C-alpha positions in Angstrom: -59.9 128.7 -125.5 -61.9 131.2 -123.4 -59.9 130.1 -120.3 -56.6 130.7 -122.2 -57.8 134.2 -123.3 -58.8 135.0 -119.7 -55.3 134.0 -118.5 -53.7 136.1 -121.3 -55.8 139.1 -120.2 -54.7 138.6 -116.6 -51.1 138.4 -117.6 -51.4 141.6 -119.7 -53.1 143.5 -116.8 -50.4 142.3 -114.4 -47.7 143.5 -116.8 -49.4 146.9 -117.1 -49.7 147.3 -113.4 -46.1 146.3 -112.9 -45.0 148.9 -115.4 -47.1 151.6 -113.8 -45.8 150.9 -110.3 -42.1 150.0 -111.0 -39.4 151.5 -113.1 -38.1 148.5 -115.1 -35.8 150.1 -117.7 -32.6 150.2 -115.6 -29.6 149.6 -117.8 -27.4 146.6 -116.8 -24.5 147.9 -119.0 -24.5 151.1 -117.0 -23.9 149.0 -113.9 -20.9 147.3 -115.5 -19.4 150.7 -116.5 -20.1 152.0 -112.9 -18.1 149.1 -111.6 -15.2 149.8 -114.0 -15.3 153.5 -113.0 -15.1 152.4 -109.3 -12.1 150.1 -109.9 -10.3 152.9 -111.7 -11.1 155.3 -108.9 -9.8 152.7 -106.4 -6.5 152.6 -108.3 -6.2 156.4 -108.1 -7.1 156.3 -104.4 -4.4 153.7 -103.7 -1.9 155.9 -105.5 -3.0 158.8 -103.3 -2.6 156.8 -100.1 0.8 155.6 -101.2 2.0 159.1 -101.9 0.9 160.1 -98.4 3.0 157.3 -96.9 6.1 157.8 -99.1 6.1 161.6 -99.4 6.9 164.2 -96.8 5.1 166.9 -98.9 1.6 165.4 -98.8 -0.6 166.1 -95.8 -3.5 164.0 -94.5 -5.9 166.9 -95.2 -4.8 167.2 -98.8 -5.1 163.4 -99.3 -8.6 163.4 -97.9 -9.7 166.1 -100.2 -8.1 164.3 -103.2 -9.9 161.1 -102.2 -13.2 163.0 -102.0 -12.6 164.4 -105.4 -12.0 160.9 -106.8 -15.2 159.6 -105.1 -17.2 162.5 -106.5 -15.8 162.0 -110.0 -16.6 158.3 -109.9 -20.2 159.0 -108.7 -20.7 161.7 -111.4 -19.4 159.5 -114.2 -21.7 156.6 -113.0 -24.7 158.9 -112.7 -24.3 160.4 -116.1 -23.7 157.0 -117.7 -26.7 155.5 -115.9 -29.0 158.3 -117.0 -27.9 158.2 -120.7 -28.1 154.4 -121.0 -31.3 154.1 -119.0 -33.0 156.9 -120.9 -32.1 155.1 -124.1 -33.5 151.8 -122.9 -36.7 153.5 -121.5 -37.2 155.0 -124.9 -36.9 151.7 -126.7 -39.4 150.2 -124.2 -41.8 153.1 -124.8 -41.5 154.0 -121.1 -41.2 157.5 -119.6 -37.9 158.2 -117.9 -39.6 160.6 -115.5 -43.0 159.6 -114.0 -44.4 158.7 -110.6 -42.6 155.4 -110.3 -39.2 157.2 -111.0 -40.0 159.8 -108.4 -40.8 157.1 -105.8 -37.6 155.3 -106.8 -35.4 158.4 -106.3 -37.0 159.3 -103.0 -36.6 155.8 -101.7 -33.0 155.6 -102.9 -31.8 159.1 -101.8 -33.3 159.1 -98.3 -30.8 156.4 -96.9 -28.0 157.6 -99.2 -28.1 161.3 -98.2 -28.4 160.2 -94.5 -25.4 158.0 -94.9 -23.5 160.8 -96.7 -24.1 163.2 -93.8 -23.2 160.6 -91.3 -20.0 159.9 -93.2 -19.0 163.5 -93.1 -19.7 163.6 -89.4 -17.5 160.5 -88.8 -14.8 162.0 -91.1 -14.9 165.3 -89.1 -14.4 163.3 -85.9 -11.3 161.7 -87.4 -12.6 158.1 -87.8 -11.2 157.7 -91.3 -11.2 153.9 -91.2 -15.0 153.7 -91.1 -15.7 155.7 -94.2 -15.6 152.7 -96.6 -17.9 150.7 -94.4 -20.4 153.6 -93.9 -20.6 154.3 -97.7 -21.1 150.7 -98.5 -23.7 150.0 -95.9 -25.8 153.0 -96.5 -25.5 152.6 -100.3 -26.7 149.0 -99.8 -29.6 150.2 -97.6 -30.5 152.7 -100.3 -30.6 150.0 -102.9 -32.7 147.7 -100.7 -35.2 150.6 -100.0 -35.4 151.5 -103.7 -35.8 147.9 -105.0 -39.6 147.9 -104.3 -40.0 150.4 -107.1 -37.8 148.7 -109.6 -36.4 145.2 -110.5 -35.9 142.8 -107.7 -32.3 142.2 -108.7 -31.4 145.5 -107.2 -32.3 144.2 -103.7 -29.8 141.4 -104.0 -27.1 143.9 -104.9 -28.1 146.0 -101.9 -27.9 143.1 -99.5 -24.4 142.2 -100.9 -23.2 145.8 -100.5 -24.4 145.8 -96.8 -22.5 142.5 -96.2 -19.3 143.8 -97.7 -19.7 147.0 -95.7 -20.0 145.0 -92.5 -16.8 143.2 -93.3 -15.1 146.5 -94.0 -16.2 147.8 -90.6 -14.7 144.7 -89.0 -11.4 144.7 -90.9 -10.4 148.3 -90.4 -7.4 149.2 -92.7 -8.7 147.3 -95.7 -11.4 149.8 -96.6 -10.1 150.5 -100.1 -10.1 146.8 -101.0 -13.7 146.4 -99.7 -14.7 149.6 -101.5 -13.3 148.1 -104.8 -15.2 144.9 -104.2 -18.5 146.6 -103.3 -18.6 149.4 -105.8 -16.4 147.7 -108.4 -16.8 144.0 -108.8 -20.3 143.7 -107.3 -21.6 146.3 -109.8 -20.0 144.5 -112.7 -21.6 141.2 -111.7 -24.9 142.9 -111.1 -24.8 144.7 -114.5 -24.0 141.5 -116.3 -26.8 139.7 -114.6 -29.2 142.5 -115.4 -28.1 142.5 -119.0 -28.3 138.8 -119.7 -31.6 138.4 -117.7 -33.6 141.5 -118.9 -31.8 143.1 -121.9 -30.3 140.5 -124.1 -32.6 139.6 -126.9 
């Protein structure tokens, strides 16, 4: 009996330490919605590219700006959805949405992401449009891998998958939109479903 109580106490301490060092209230459903947003964005991006090919009135510069607008819109919808649903889950778990673990998570995530964003803009300025999908996927994957130490381990596997898809996108230039849809769309949906059934479903 005393040994069982000792083991229970150790498990409780381990859980408390895990909660204090990692943010564990990420919403899996927000990942599913982010994937759906990305697929919708990919559809609009395809329409933009087709209009560039078929129309004499659409310039490359105009198309690039429209694609950036689509990407920013997808990112904003995903961020807002993740914040709302994760805040709701954190509240139900009696966990603070903003504490030291969240700060560490954001720093670890944003450092590779911002670096990749700046690098992508430089590559875009140089005219290497075919590499943009690969760069965004690879640096996003590295950001997830870097941030996974401060949250659930499932995030790391998503990050590795994003990097692999990004490397394929760098090899198969010209299919960036398809790889973008796979990485930001389907992988997010799969990740979100895994998160939901593994951590959230009761």
